[in-house]
N, CA and C atoms of all chains as a GROMACS GRO file, in nm:
protein
  609
    1MET      N    1   4.200  -7.302   1.629
    1MET     CA    2   4.187  -7.156   1.622
    1MET      C    3   4.237  -7.094   1.753
    2GLY      N    4   4.197  -7.155   1.864
    2GLY     CA    5   4.234  -7.103   1.995
    2GLY      C    6   4.384  -7.109   2.022
    3ALA      N    7   4.452  -7.206   1.958
    3ALA     CA    8   4.595  -7.222   1.982
    3ALA      C    9   4.680  -7.144   1.884
    4VAL      N   10   4.633  -7.125   1.764
    4VAL     CA   11   4.717  -7.064   1.660
    4VAL      C   12   4.664  -6.928   1.614
    5THR      N   13   4.537  -6.922   1.578
    5THR     CA   14   4.486  -6.802   1.510
    5THR      C   15   4.448  -6.690   1.606
    6PHE      N   16   4.370  -6.724   1.709
    6PHE     CA   17   4.324  -6.616   1.797
    6PHE      C   18   4.434  -6.552   1.882
    7PRO      N   19   4.544  -6.624   1.914
    7PRO     CA   20   4.653  -6.555   1.985
    7PRO      C   21   4.740  -6.467   1.894
    8ASP      N   22   4.718  -6.470   1.763
    8ASP     CA   23   4.801  -6.394   1.670
    8ASP      C   24   4.778  -6.243   1.691
    9ALA      N   25   4.888  -6.170   1.697
    9ALA     CA   26   4.879  -6.026   1.729
    9ALA      C   27   4.795  -5.949   1.628
   10LYS      N   28   4.812  -5.982   1.500
   10LYS     CA   29   4.734  -5.910   1.397
   10LYS      C   30   4.585  -5.940   1.409
   11VAL      N   31   4.555  -6.065   1.440
   11VAL     CA   32   4.414  -6.105   1.456
   11VAL      C   33   4.354  -6.033   1.576
   12ILE      N   34   4.428  -6.030   1.687
   12ILE     CA   35   4.378  -5.961   1.807
   12ILE      C   36   4.350  -5.814   1.775
   13ALA      N   37   4.446  -5.750   1.708
   13ALA     CA   38   4.430  -5.608   1.676
   13ALA      C   39   4.311  -5.586   1.583
   14PHE      N   40   4.297  -5.675   1.484
   14PHE     CA   41   4.187  -5.659   1.387
   14PHE      C   42   4.052  -5.673   1.456
   15ILE      N   43   4.039  -5.777   1.538
   15ILE     CA   44   3.911  -5.802   1.605
   15ILE      C   45   3.879  -5.688   1.702
   16LYS      N   46   3.979  -5.644   1.775
   16LYS     CA   47   3.957  -5.533   1.869
   16LYS      C   48   3.903  -5.409   1.798
   17GLN      N   49   3.961  -5.382   1.683
   17GLN     CA   50   3.926  -5.259   1.611
   17GLN      C   51   3.793  -5.269   1.537
   18ASN      N   52   3.759  -5.391   1.493
   18ASN     CA   53   3.648  -5.401   1.398
   18ASN      C   54   3.525  -5.479   1.443
   19LEU      N   55   3.535  -5.558   1.546
   19LEU     CA   56   3.426  -5.649   1.578
   19LEU      C   57   3.401  -5.659   1.729
   20ILE      N   58   3.282  -5.706   1.764
   20ILE     CA   59   3.254  -5.745   1.902
   20ILE      C   60   3.256  -5.898   1.905
   21PRO      N   61   3.357  -5.957   1.968
   21PRO     CA   62   3.368  -6.103   1.965
   21PRO      C   63   3.291  -6.171   2.079
   22ILE      N   64   3.226  -6.280   2.044
   22ILE     CA   65   3.157  -6.360   2.146
   22ILE      C   66   3.191  -6.506   2.121
   23ARG      N   67   3.219  -6.579   2.228
   23ARG     CA   68   3.262  -6.718   2.214
   23ARG      C   69   3.164  -6.808   2.290
   24LEU      N   70   3.116  -6.909   2.219
   24LEU     CA   71   3.015  -6.997   2.278
   24LEU      C   72   3.050  -7.143   2.252
   25PRO      N   73   3.022  -7.231   2.348
   25PRO     CA   74   3.046  -7.374   2.323
   25PRO      C   75   2.951  -7.426   2.214
   26HIS      N   76   2.996  -7.530   2.143
   26HIS     CA   77   2.922  -7.581   2.027
   26HIS      C   78   2.784  -7.633   2.061
   27ASP      N   79   2.761  -7.662   2.192
   27ASP     CA   80   2.630  -7.714   2.232
   27ASP      C   81   2.551  -7.611   2.313
   28HIS      N   82   2.587  -7.486   2.297
   28HIS     CA   83   2.519  -7.379   2.372
   28HIS      C   84   2.369  -7.381   2.344
   29LYS      N   85   2.292  -7.374   2.452
   29LYS     CA   86   2.146  -7.368   2.437
   29LYS      C   87   2.100  -7.226   2.469
   30PRO      N   88   2.025  -7.162   2.383
   30PRO     CA   89   1.964  -7.215   2.260
   30PRO      C   90   2.038  -7.176   2.133
   31LEU      N   91   2.154  -7.107   2.146
   31LEU     CA   92   2.211  -7.043   2.026
   31LEU      C   93   2.268  -7.141   1.924
   32ALA      N   94   2.328  -7.253   1.972
   32ALA     CA   95   2.385  -7.349   1.876
   32ALA      C   96   2.276  -7.405   1.785
   33GLU      N   97   2.160  -7.426   1.843
   33GLU     CA   98   2.048  -7.477   1.763
   33GLU      C   99   1.990  -7.366   1.677
   34GLN      N  100   1.975  -7.250   1.735
   34GLN     CA  101   1.920  -7.135   1.660
   34GLN      C  102   2.003  -7.104   1.537
   35PHE      N  103   2.136  -7.115   1.550
   35PHE     CA  104   2.225  -7.086   1.438
   35PHE      C  105   2.266  -7.213   1.362
   36GLN      N  106   2.203  -7.323   1.395
   36GLN     CA  107   2.223  -7.450   1.325
   36GLN      C  108   2.371  -7.488   1.312
   37VAL      N  109   2.437  -7.487   1.428
   37VAL     CA  110   2.579  -7.522   1.431
   37VAL      C  111   2.593  -7.674   1.431
   38LYS      N  112   2.660  -7.726   1.327
   38LYS     CA  113   2.676  -7.871   1.314
   38LYS      C  114   2.822  -7.914   1.326
   39TRP      N  115   2.914  -7.818   1.313
   39TRP     CA  116   3.056  -7.851   1.319
   39TRP      C  117   3.132  -7.728   1.366
   40THR      N  118   3.248  -7.751   1.426
   40THR     CA  119   3.326  -7.638   1.474
   40THR      C  120   3.468  -7.643   1.416
   41PRO      N  121   3.541  -7.532   1.420
   41PRO     CA  122   3.491  -7.401   1.460
   41PRO      C  123   3.394  -7.344   1.357
   42ALA      N  124   3.287  -7.283   1.406
   42ALA     CA  125   3.192  -7.214   1.320
   42ALA      C  126   3.198  -7.066   1.357
   43LEU      N  127   3.235  -6.984   1.261
   43LEU     CA  128   3.246  -6.840   1.284
   43LEU      C  129   3.135  -6.770   1.208
   44VAL      N  130   3.052  -6.700   1.282
   44VAL     CA  131   2.934  -6.638   1.223
   44VAL      C  132   2.944  -6.488   1.244
   45THR      N  133   2.928  -6.412   1.134
   45THR     CA  134   2.931  -6.266   1.146
   45THR      C  135   2.788  -6.214   1.143
   46LEU      N  136   2.754  -6.136   1.246
   46LEU     CA  137   2.618  -6.083   1.261
   46LEU      C  138   2.621  -5.931   1.252
   47ASP      N  139   2.509  -5.873   1.205
   47ASP     CA  140   2.498  -5.727   1.212
   47ASP      C  141   2.454  -5.687   1.353
   48THR      N  142   2.432  -5.559   1.374
   48THR     CA  143   2.402  -5.512   1.510
   48THR      C  144   2.263  -5.556   1.557
   49GLU      N  145   2.182  -5.606   1.464
   49GLU     CA  146   2.050  -5.658   1.501
   49GLU      C  147   2.054  -5.808   1.528
   50GLY      N  148   2.170  -5.870   1.509
   50GLY     CA  149   2.183  -6.012   1.534
   50GLY      C  150   2.154  -6.098   1.412
   51LYS      N  151   2.146  -6.035   1.294
   51LYS     CA  152   2.118  -6.111   1.172
   51LYS      C  153   2.249  -6.161   1.110
   52GLU      N  154   2.248  -6.289   1.072
   52GLU     CA  155   2.369  -6.350   1.012
   52GLU      C  156   2.390  -6.304   0.868
   53HIS      N  157   2.519  -6.273   0.835
   53HIS     CA  158   2.552  -6.233   0.698
   53HIS      C  159   2.667  -6.315   0.638
   54HIS      N  160   2.743  -6.381   0.724
   54HIS     CA  161   2.862  -6.453   0.675
   54HIS      C  162   2.897  -6.563   0.773
   55ARG      N  163   2.946  -6.675   0.717
   55ARG     CA  164   2.979  -6.788   0.805
   55ARG      C  165   3.093  -6.868   0.744
   56THR      N  166   3.184  -6.915   0.830
   56THR     CA  167   3.284  -7.012   0.786
   56THR      C  168   3.282  -7.128   0.885
   57VAL      N  169   3.314  -7.244   0.835
   57VAL     CA  170   3.325  -7.363   0.919
   57VAL      C  171   3.463  -7.424   0.894
   58GLY      N  172   3.534  -7.457   1.001
   58GLY     CA  173   3.667  -7.515   0.988
   58GLY      C  174   3.776  -7.416   1.021
   59PHE      N  175   3.896  -7.470   1.036
   59PHE     CA  176   4.011  -7.389   1.077
   59PHE      C  177   4.048  -7.284   0.973
   60LEU      N  178   4.082  -7.166   1.020
   60LEU     CA  179   4.138  -7.062   0.934
   60LEU      C  180   4.265  -7.009   0.999
   61SER      N  181   4.371  -6.999   0.922
   61SER     CA  182   4.496  -6.940   0.973
   61SER      C  183   4.474  -6.790   0.989
   62PRO      N  184   4.565  -6.721   1.058
   62PRO     CA  185   4.550  -6.575   1.069
   62PRO      C  186   4.541  -6.508   0.932
   63GLU      N  187   4.618  -6.558   0.836
   63GLU     CA  188   4.622  -6.499   0.702
   63GLU      C  189   4.492  -6.523   0.625
   64GLU      N  190   4.414  -6.619   0.672
   64GLU     CA  191   4.283  -6.645   0.608
   64GLU      C  192   4.168  -6.585   0.690
   65LEU      N  193   4.187  -6.580   0.822
   65LEU     CA  194   4.077  -6.530   0.905
   65LEU      C  195   4.051  -6.382   0.879
   66ILE      N  196   4.156  -6.301   0.877
   66ILE     CA  197   4.134  -6.156   0.863
   66ILE      C  198   4.060  -6.123   0.733
   67PRO      N  199   4.105  -6.176   0.617
   67PRO     CA  200   4.027  -6.147   0.495
   67PRO      C  201   3.884  -6.201   0.501
   68SER      N  202   3.865  -6.314   0.566
   68SER     CA  203   3.729  -6.366   0.579
   68SER      C  204   3.642  -6.271   0.662
   69LEU      N  205   3.701  -6.213   0.766
   69LEU     CA  206   3.625  -6.119   0.848
   69LEU      C  207   3.598  -5.990   0.772
   70LEU      N  208   3.694  -5.948   0.689
   70LEU     CA  209   3.671  -5.830   0.604
   70LEU      C  210   3.556  -5.857   0.506
   71LEU      N  211   3.554  -5.978   0.453
   71LEU     CA  212   3.446  -6.015   0.362
   71LEU      C  213   3.311  -6.013   0.436
   72GLY      N  214   3.312  -6.062   0.558
   72GLY     CA  215   3.190  -6.060   0.639
   72GLY      C  216   3.140  -5.918   0.661
   73LYS      N  217   3.234  -5.827   0.692
   73LYS     CA  218   3.195  -5.686   0.710
   73LYS      C  219   3.136  -5.630   0.581
   74ALA      N  220   3.202  -5.662   0.470
   74ALA     CA  221   3.156  -5.612   0.340
   74ALA      C  222   3.016  -5.666   0.308
   75LYS      N  223   2.991  -5.792   0.342
   75LYS     CA  224   2.859  -5.851   0.313
   75LYS      C  225   2.749  -5.783   0.395
   76ILE      N  226   2.781  -5.746   0.518
   76ILE     CA  227   2.682  -5.674   0.599
   76ILE      C  228   2.648  -5.542   0.531
   77ASP      N  229   2.752  -5.468   0.492
   77ASP     CA  230   2.729  -5.338   0.427
   77ASP      C  231   2.657  -5.355   0.293
   78PHE      N  232   2.695  -5.459   0.219
   78PHE     CA  233   2.628  -5.486   0.091
   78PHE      C  234   2.481  -5.516   0.114
   79ASP      N  235   2.452  -5.603   0.210
   79ASP     CA  236   2.312  -5.640   0.238
   79ASP      C  237   2.231  -5.520   0.286
   80HIS      N  238   2.300  -5.424   0.348
   80HIS     CA  239   2.232  -5.301   0.392
   80HIS      C  240   2.236  -5.194   0.283
   81GLU      N  241   2.285  -5.232   0.166
   81GLU     CA  242   2.292  -5.144   0.048
   81GLU      C  243   2.380  -5.021   0.071
   82ASP      N  244   2.480  -5.036   0.157
   82ASP     CA  245   2.581  -4.930   0.172
   82ASP      C  246   2.703  -4.976   0.090
   83PHE      N  247   2.694  -4.956  -0.040
   83PHE     CA  248   2.795  -5.012  -0.130
   83PHE      C  249   2.932  -4.944  -0.115
   84ALA      N  250   2.928  -4.814  -0.086
   84ALA     CA  251   3.056  -4.743  -0.069
   84ALA      C  252   3.133  -4.801   0.050
   85LYS      N  253   3.062  -4.828   0.158
   85LYS     CA  254   3.127  -4.883   0.278
   85LYS      C  255   3.173  -5.026   0.252
   86ALA      N  256   3.093  -5.102   0.180
   86ALA     CA  257   3.132  -5.239   0.146
   86ALA      C  258   3.262  -5.238   0.064
   87LEU      N  259   3.270  -5.142  -0.028
   87LEU     CA  260   3.390  -5.134  -0.113
   87LEU      C  261   3.516  -5.106  -0.032
   88VAL      N  262   3.503  -5.031   0.076
   88VAL     CA  263   3.622  -5.002   0.159
   88VAL      C  264   3.680  -5.133   0.214
   89SER      N  265   3.593  -5.220   0.267
   89SER     CA  266   3.640  -5.349   0.322
   89SER      C  267   3.694  -5.438   0.210
   90LEU      N  268   3.626  -5.438   0.096
   90LEU     CA  269   3.670  -5.525  -0.014
   90LEU      C  270   3.805  -5.481  -0.070
   91GLU      N  271   3.824  -5.350  -0.083
   91GLU     CA  272   3.952  -5.300  -0.134
   91GLU      C  273   4.065  -5.334  -0.035
   92ALA      N  274   4.037  -5.321   0.094
   92ALA     CA  275   4.138  -5.355   0.195
   92ALA      C  276   4.174  -5.503   0.186
   93LEU      N  277   4.073  -5.586   0.170
   93LEU     CA  278   4.095  -5.731   0.158
   93LEU      C  279   4.183  -5.761   0.036
   94LEU      N  280   4.148  -5.700  -0.076
   94LEU     CA  281   4.220  -5.734  -0.200
   94LEU      C  282   4.360  -5.675  -0.204
   95LYS      N  283   4.378  -5.564  -0.132
   95LYS     CA  284   4.512  -5.503  -0.126
   95LYS      C  285   4.604  -5.586  -0.036
   96ASP      N  286   4.553  -5.624   0.081
   96ASP     CA  287   4.640  -5.687   0.181
   96ASP      C  288   4.641  -5.840   0.176
   97TYR      N  289   4.535  -5.900   0.120
   97TYR     CA  290   4.525  -6.047   0.120
   97TYR      C  291   4.481  -6.101  -0.016
   98PRO      N  292   4.551  -6.063  -0.123
   98PRO     CA  293   4.506  -6.104  -0.258
   98PRO      C  294   4.514  -6.254  -0.283
   99LYS      N  295   4.593  -6.324  -0.205
   99LYS     CA  296   4.608  -6.469  -0.225
   99LYS      C  297   4.518  -6.550  -0.132
  100SER      N  298   4.437  -6.482  -0.055
  100SER     CA  299   4.353  -6.555   0.042
  100SER      C  300   4.234  -6.622  -0.026
  101GLY      N  301   4.176  -6.716   0.045
  101GLY     CA  302   4.059  -6.786  -0.008
  101GLY      C  303   3.939  -6.694  -0.027
  102ALA      N  304   3.936  -6.583   0.047
  102ALA     CA  305   3.823  -6.491   0.038
  102ALA      C  306   3.834  -6.397  -0.082
  103ALA      N  307   3.953  -6.389  -0.144
  103ALA     CA  308   3.976  -6.289  -0.248
  103ALA      C  309   3.883  -6.304  -0.370
  104PRO      N  310   3.864  -6.424  -0.425
  104PRO     CA  311   3.777  -6.433  -0.543
  104PRO      C  312   3.633  -6.385  -0.517
  105GLU      N  313   3.579  -6.422  -0.401
  105GLU     CA  314   3.444  -6.375  -0.370
  105GLU      C  315   3.443  -6.222  -0.353
  106ALA      N  316   3.552  -6.170  -0.297
  106ALA     CA  317   3.562  -6.025  -0.280
  106ALA      C  318   3.563  -5.954  -0.416
  107ILE      N  319   3.632  -6.013  -0.513
  107ILE     CA  320   3.634  -5.952  -0.647
  107ILE      C  321   3.494  -5.954  -0.708
  108PHE      N  322   3.427  -6.067  -0.693
  108PHE     CA  323   3.290  -6.080  -0.743
  108PHE      C  324   3.201  -5.973  -0.679
  109LEU      N  325   3.208  -5.964  -0.544
  109LEU     CA  326   3.122  -5.871  -0.471
  109LEU      C  327   3.158  -5.725  -0.505
  110ARG      N  328   3.287  -5.700  -0.526
  110ARG     CA  329   3.329  -5.565  -0.565
  110ARG      C  330   3.264  -5.526  -0.698
  111GLY      N  331   3.261  -5.623  -0.791
  111GLY     CA  332   3.197  -5.598  -0.920
  111GLY      C  333   3.050  -5.566  -0.904
  112VAL      N  334   2.982  -5.642  -0.818
  112VAL     CA  335   2.839  -5.619  -0.798
  112VAL      C  336   2.816  -5.483  -0.729
  113CYS      N  337   2.900  -5.452  -0.630
  113CYS     CA  338   2.888  -5.321  -0.562
  113CYS      C  339   2.909  -5.208  -0.663
  114GLY      N  340   3.008  -5.226  -0.750
  114GLY     CA  341   3.036  -5.126  -0.853
  114GLY      C  342   2.916  -5.108  -0.946
  115TYR      N  343   2.857  -5.219  -0.984
  115TYR     CA  344   2.739  -5.213  -1.071
  115TYR      C  345   2.623  -5.143  -1.001
  116LYS      N  346   2.600  -5.181  -0.876
  116LYS     CA  347   2.489  -5.122  -0.801
  116LYS      C  348   2.510  -4.972  -0.778
  117SER      N  349   2.637  -4.930  -0.764
  117SER     CA  350   2.666  -4.789  -0.739
  117SER      C  351   2.656  -4.706  -0.866
  118THR      N  352   2.699  -4.763  -0.979
  118THR     CA  353   2.712  -4.682  -1.101
  118THR      C  354   2.602  -4.711  -1.203
  119HIS      N  355   2.536  -4.824  -1.188
  119HIS     CA  356   2.434  -4.868  -1.284
  119HIS      C  357   2.492  -4.887  -1.424
  120THR      N  358   2.621  -4.915  -1.428
  120THR     CA  359   2.684  -4.950  -1.556
  120THR      C  360   2.744  -5.090  -1.541
  121PRO      N  361   2.745  -5.169  -1.650
  121PRO     CA  362   2.792  -5.307  -1.639
  121PRO      C  363   2.944  -5.324  -1.633
  122LYS      N  364   3.016  -5.214  -1.652
  122LYS     CA  365   3.163  -5.223  -1.659
  122LYS      C  366   3.226  -5.294  -1.537
  123PRO      N  367   3.185  -5.259  -1.415
  123PRO     CA  368   3.249  -5.327  -1.299
  123PRO      C  369   3.227  -5.479  -1.298
  124LEU      N  370   3.114  -5.523  -1.350
  124LEU     CA  371   3.088  -5.668  -1.355
  124LEU      C  372   3.183  -5.736  -1.453
  125LYS      N  373   3.200  -5.671  -1.569
  125LYS     CA  374   3.289  -5.729  -1.670
  125LYS      C  375   3.433  -5.730  -1.619
  126GLU      N  376   3.471  -5.621  -1.553
  126GLU     CA  377   3.607  -5.614  -1.496
  126GLU      C  378   3.627  -5.724  -1.390
  127ALA      N  379   3.522  -5.749  -1.313
  127ALA     CA  380   3.532  -5.855  -1.212
  127ALA      C  381   3.557  -5.989  -1.280
  128TYR      N  382   3.482  -6.018  -1.384
  128TYR     CA  383   3.501  -6.145  -1.454
  128TYR      C  384   3.643  -6.153  -1.511
  129GLU      N  385   3.687  -6.045  -1.573
  129GLU     CA  386   3.819  -6.049  -1.638
  129GLU      C  387   3.930  -6.072  -1.535
  130LYS      N  388   3.917  -6.009  -1.420
  130LYS     CA  389   4.020  -6.029  -1.315
  130LYS      C  390   4.014  -6.172  -1.261
  131LEU      N  391   3.893  -6.219  -1.239
  131LEU     CA  392   3.877  -6.356  -1.189
  131LEU      C  393   3.932  -6.457  -1.289
  132ALA      N  394   3.901  -6.436  -1.416
  132ALA     CA  395   3.946  -6.531  -1.520
  132ALA      C  396   4.098  -6.529  -1.533
  133ALA      N  397   4.156  -6.411  -1.514
  133ALA     CA  398   4.301  -6.398  -1.531
  133ALA      C  399   4.377  -6.452  -1.410
  134GLU      N  400   4.323  -6.429  -1.290
  134GLU     CA  401   4.401  -6.459  -1.169
  134GLU      C  402   4.349  -6.574  -1.084
  135TYR      N  403   4.222  -6.609  -1.102
  135TYR     CA  404   4.162  -6.715  -1.019
  135TYR      C  405   4.078  -6.806  -1.109
  136ARG      N  406   4.141  -6.859  -1.210
  136ARG     CA  407   4.070  -6.932  -1.316
  136ARG      C  408   3.981  -7.045  -1.264
  137ASP      N  409   4.028  -7.115  -1.160
  137ASP     CA  410   3.954  -7.232  -1.113
  137ASP      C  411   3.855  -7.202  -0.999
  138SER      N  412   3.844  -7.076  -0.965
  138SER     CA  413   3.754  -7.043  -0.853
  138SER      C  414   3.608  -7.058  -0.896
  139GLU      N  415   3.526  -7.097  -0.798
  139GLU     CA  416   3.382  -7.104  -0.827
  139GLU      C  417   3.327  -6.966  -0.861
  140TRP      N  418   3.390  -6.861  -0.809
  140TRP     CA  419   3.342  -6.725  -0.835
  140TRP      C  420   3.370  -6.682  -0.979
  141THR      N  421   3.472  -6.740  -1.039
  141THR     CA  422   3.498  -6.715  -1.181
  141THR      C  423   3.384  -6.776  -1.263
  142LYS      N  424   3.342  -6.894  -1.222
  142LYS     CA  425   3.230  -6.959  -1.293
  142LYS      C  426   3.101  -6.879  -1.276
  143ARG      N  427   3.080  -6.828  -1.154
  143ARG     CA  428   2.957  -6.752  -1.130
  143ARG      C  429   2.956  -6.621  -1.208
  144ALA      N  430   3.076  -6.567  -1.233
  144ALA     CA  431   3.084  -6.440  -1.306
  144ALA      C  432   3.089  -6.461  -1.458
  145TYR      N  433   3.091  -6.584  -1.502
  145TYR     CA  434   3.110  -6.617  -1.643
  145TYR      C  435   3.018  -6.537  -1.739
  146PRO      N  436   2.890  -6.523  -1.707
  146PRO     CA  437   2.804  -6.447  -1.799
  146PRO      C  438   2.845  -6.302  -1.820
  147TYR      N  439   2.919  -6.246  -1.722
  147TYR     CA  440   2.954  -6.104  -1.731
  147TYR      C  441   3.056  -6.078  -1.842
  148ARG      N  442   3.117  -6.185  -1.896
  148ARG     CA  443   3.213  -6.164  -2.005
  148ARG      C  444   3.144  -6.105  -2.127
  149LEU      N  445   3.014  -6.125  -2.137
  149LEU     CA  446   2.939  -6.079  -2.255
  149LEU      C  447   2.895  -5.934  -2.245
  150LEU      N  448   2.914  -5.874  -2.128
  150LEU     CA  449   2.865  -5.736  -2.109
  150LEU      C  450   2.950  -5.635  -2.182
  151MET      N  451   5.350  -9.075   2.804
  151MET     CA  452   5.448  -8.978   2.856
  151MET      C  453   5.480  -8.872   2.749
  152LEU      N  454   5.511  -8.923   2.629
  152LEU     CA  455   5.544  -8.831   2.519
  152LEU      C  456   5.427  -8.740   2.487
  153LYS      N  457   5.307  -8.798   2.489
  153LYS     CA  458   5.187  -8.721   2.459
  153LYS      C  459   5.168  -8.610   2.564
  154THR      N  460   5.192  -8.645   2.690
  154THR     CA  461   5.178  -8.548   2.799
  154THR      C  462   5.279  -8.435   2.783
  155ASP      N  463   5.404  -8.474   2.748
  155ASP     CA  464   5.509  -8.372   2.727
  155ASP      C  465   5.473  -8.277   2.615
  156LEU      N  466   5.424  -8.335   2.505
  156LEU     CA  467   5.388  -8.253   2.390
  156LEU      C  468   5.278  -8.154   2.426
  157LYS      N  469   5.179  -8.204   2.499
  157LYS     CA  470   5.065  -8.121   2.539
  157LYS      C  471   5.113  -8.008   2.630
  158SER      N  472   5.201  -8.045   2.723
  158SER     CA  473   5.252  -7.947   2.817
  158SER      C  474   5.336  -7.841   2.745
  159ASN      N  475   5.422  -7.886   2.653
  159ASN     CA  476   5.505  -7.792   2.578
  159ASN      C  477   5.420  -7.699   2.492
  160PHE      N  478   5.318  -7.756   2.434
  160PHE     CA  479   5.230  -7.678   2.349
  160PHE      C  480   5.162  -7.568   2.429
  161LYS      N  481   5.111  -7.604   2.546
  161LYS     CA  482   5.043  -7.506   2.632
  161LYS      C  483   5.140  -7.397   2.675
  162LYS      N  484   5.264  -7.441   2.708
  162LYS     CA  485   5.366  -7.346   2.752
  162LYS      C  486   5.397  -7.245   2.641
  163LEU      N  487   5.414  -7.300   2.520
  163LEU     CA  488   5.444  -7.216   2.405
  163LEU      C  489   5.331  -7.117   2.379
  164ARG      N  490   5.210  -7.167   2.389
  164ARG     CA  491   5.093  -7.082   2.366
  164ARG      C  492   5.086  -6.970   2.469
  165ASP      N  493   5.108  -7.006   2.595
  165ASP     CA  494   5.101  -6.906   2.701
  165ASP      C  495   5.212  -6.802   2.687
  166GLU      N  496   5.331  -6.851   2.648
  166GLU     CA  497   5.443  -6.758   2.628
  166GLU      C  498   5.411  -6.658   2.518
  167ARG      N  499   5.350  -6.712   2.412
  167ARG     CA  500   5.315  -6.629   2.298
  167ARG      C  501   5.214  -6.520   2.339
  168ARG      N  502   5.120  -6.561   2.420
  168ARG     CA  503   5.019  -6.465   2.467
  168ARG      C  504   5.081  -6.359   2.556
  169ARG      N  505   5.170  -6.405   2.645
  169ARG     CA  506   5.236  -6.310   2.736
  169ARG      C  507   5.320  -6.212   2.657
  170ALA      N  508   5.390  -6.265   2.553
  170ALA     CA  509   5.476  -6.179   2.471
  170ALA      C  510   5.393  -6.071   2.402
  171MET      N  511   5.273  -6.107   2.365
  171MET     CA  512   5.187  -6.009   2.299
  171MET      C  513   5.125  -5.914   2.400
  172GLY      N  514   5.117  -5.961   2.524
  172GLY     CA  515   5.059  -5.877   2.628
  172GLY      C  516   4.912  -5.850   2.605
  173ASP      N  517   4.847  -5.934   2.530
  173ASP     CA  518   4.709  -5.906   2.495
  173ASP      C  519   4.638  -6.034   2.454
  174THR      N  520   4.507  -6.032   2.469
  174THR     CA  521   4.425  -6.143   2.419
  174THR      C  522   4.292  -6.085   2.373
  175ILE      N  523   4.215  -6.166   2.305
  175ILE     CA  524   4.081  -6.122   2.264
  175ILE      C  525   3.990  -6.127   2.386
  176GLN      N  526   3.915  -6.022   2.406
  176GLN     CA  527   3.822  -6.016   2.519
  176GLN      C  528   3.684  -6.065   2.471
  177TRP      N  529   3.663  -6.196   2.485
  177TRP     CA  530   3.539  -6.256   2.435
  177TRP      C  531   3.421  -6.224   2.526
  178GLU      N  532   3.310  -6.190   2.465
  178GLU     CA  533   3.184  -6.185   2.539
  178GLU      C  534   3.130  -6.327   2.548
  179SER      N  535   3.036  -6.349   2.640
  179SER     CA  536   2.974  -6.481   2.649
  179SER      C  537   2.821  -6.472   2.645
  180ASP      N  538   2.772  -6.348   2.633
  180ASP     CA  539   2.627  -6.327   2.631
  180ASP      C  540   2.591  -6.249   2.504
  181LEU      N  541   2.504  -6.308   2.422
  181LEU     CA  542   2.472  -6.245   2.293
  181LEU      C  543   2.405  -6.110   2.309
  182ASN      N  544   2.315  -6.099   2.406
  182ASN     CA  545   2.247  -5.969   2.425
  182ASN      C  546   2.347  -5.859   2.460
  183LYS      N  547   2.444  -5.895   2.542
  183LYS     CA  548   2.547  -5.797   2.579
  183LYS      C  549   2.632  -5.762   2.457
  184ALA      N  550   2.666  -5.865   2.379
  184ALA     CA  551   2.747  -5.841   2.258
  184ALA      C  552   2.672  -5.751   2.161
  185LEU      N  553   2.543  -5.776   2.143
  185LEU     CA  554   2.464  -5.694   2.050
  185LEU      C  555   2.449  -5.551   2.101
  186SER      N  556   2.437  -5.539   2.231
  186SER     CA  557   2.426  -5.405   2.290
  186SER      C  558   2.556  -5.328   2.264
  187ARG      N  559   2.669  -5.394   2.285
  187ARG     CA  560   2.799  -5.331   2.256
  187ARG      C  561   2.812  -5.300   2.108
  188ALA      N  562   2.763  -5.393   2.025
  188ALA     CA  563   2.773  -5.376   1.879
  188ALA      C  564   2.701  -5.249   1.834
  189LYS      N  565   2.584  -5.228   1.891
  189LYS     CA  566   2.506  -5.107   1.856
  189LYS      C  567   2.578  -4.981   1.904
  190GLU      N  568   2.627  -4.990   2.026
  190GLU     CA  569   2.695  -4.874   2.085
  190GLU      C  570   2.822  -4.839   2.008
  191GLU      N  571   2.900  -4.940   1.973
  191GLU     CA  572   3.029  -4.917   1.906
  191GLU      C  573   3.018  -4.923   1.754
  192LYS      N  574   2.897  -4.949   1.703
  192LYS     CA  575   2.872  -4.957   1.557
  192LYS      C  576   2.967  -5.056   1.490
  193LYS      N  577   2.970  -5.176   1.549
  193LYS     CA  578   3.056  -5.282   1.494
  193LYS      C  579   2.974  -5.409   1.478
  194PRO      N  580   3.010  -5.494   1.381
  194PRO     CA  581   2.944  -5.624   1.371
  194PRO      C  582   2.989  -5.716   1.485
  195VAL      N  583   2.915  -5.825   1.499
  195VAL     CA  584   2.947  -5.925   1.603
  195VAL      C  585   3.011  -6.046   1.536
  196LEU      N  586   3.119  -6.093   1.595
  196LEU     CA  587   3.181  -6.218   1.549
  196LEU      C  588   3.149  -6.325   1.653
  197MET      N  589   3.072  -6.425   1.610
  197MET     CA  590   3.033  -6.531   1.703
  197MET      C  591   3.114  -6.656   1.671
  198ASP      N  592   3.188  -6.705   1.770
  198ASP     CA  593   3.271  -6.824   1.752
  198ASP      C  594   3.212  -6.939   1.832
  199PHE      N  595   3.158  -7.038   1.760
  199PHE     CA  596   3.114  -7.161   1.827
  199PHE      C  597   3.233  -7.255   1.826
  200PHE      N  598   3.274  -7.299   1.944
  200PHE     CA  599   3.394  -7.383   1.951
  200PHE      C  600   3.365  -7.508   2.032
  201ASN      N  601   3.455  -7.603   2.017
  201ASN     CA  602   3.444  -7.727   2.094
  201ASN      C  603   3.551  -7.725   2.202
  202PRO      N  604   3.510  -7.706   2.327
  202PRO     CA  605   3.612  -7.697   2.434
  202PRO      C  606   3.688  -7.827   2.453
  203GLY      N  607   3.640  -7.937   2.388
  203GLY     CA  608   3.713  -8.062   2.388
  203GLY      C  609   3.717  -8.128   2.522
   0.00000   0.00000   0.00000
């Protein structure tokens, strides 16, 4: 990550604009134990209170890191029940990084945000249909499977 | 020898890339400071646990 992803200009710009970055060695005391870090790189997204909402383990290219960070932002907003704000990050992710590993989960979460905002099942069904059409083998397609009946 | 050359070239390439961008990520190293900034700037915190090797 330090050699390829973090020096990338887009990654630098994204992190500067959207996040407060902190870098710690894998054996940092007490945080490595507190956050149960077992392998690196481990990227953990926290809210302003220090609560974890998203985590990845292993190398991510710039094209995968940015959508993963957008997903992390969306999860924070979702967990805080700010669905409109979560949707902004999810739409940006799906517009700019539709082929990324984070995209299927973003579609799933967009469907749930839509449902929570409107109290109608349509966004859930749409999420399943998009996942089934474009990401057939994703675990998120399987998780959305019941929504086909809505 | 070859391993040393590769390592040296890799570092050189990385440094050139950074210089060309004229920028790097300004990492915090203290969580309390990062959280304080996060509240002030209303941004989430990205924590990177890495292996300095």
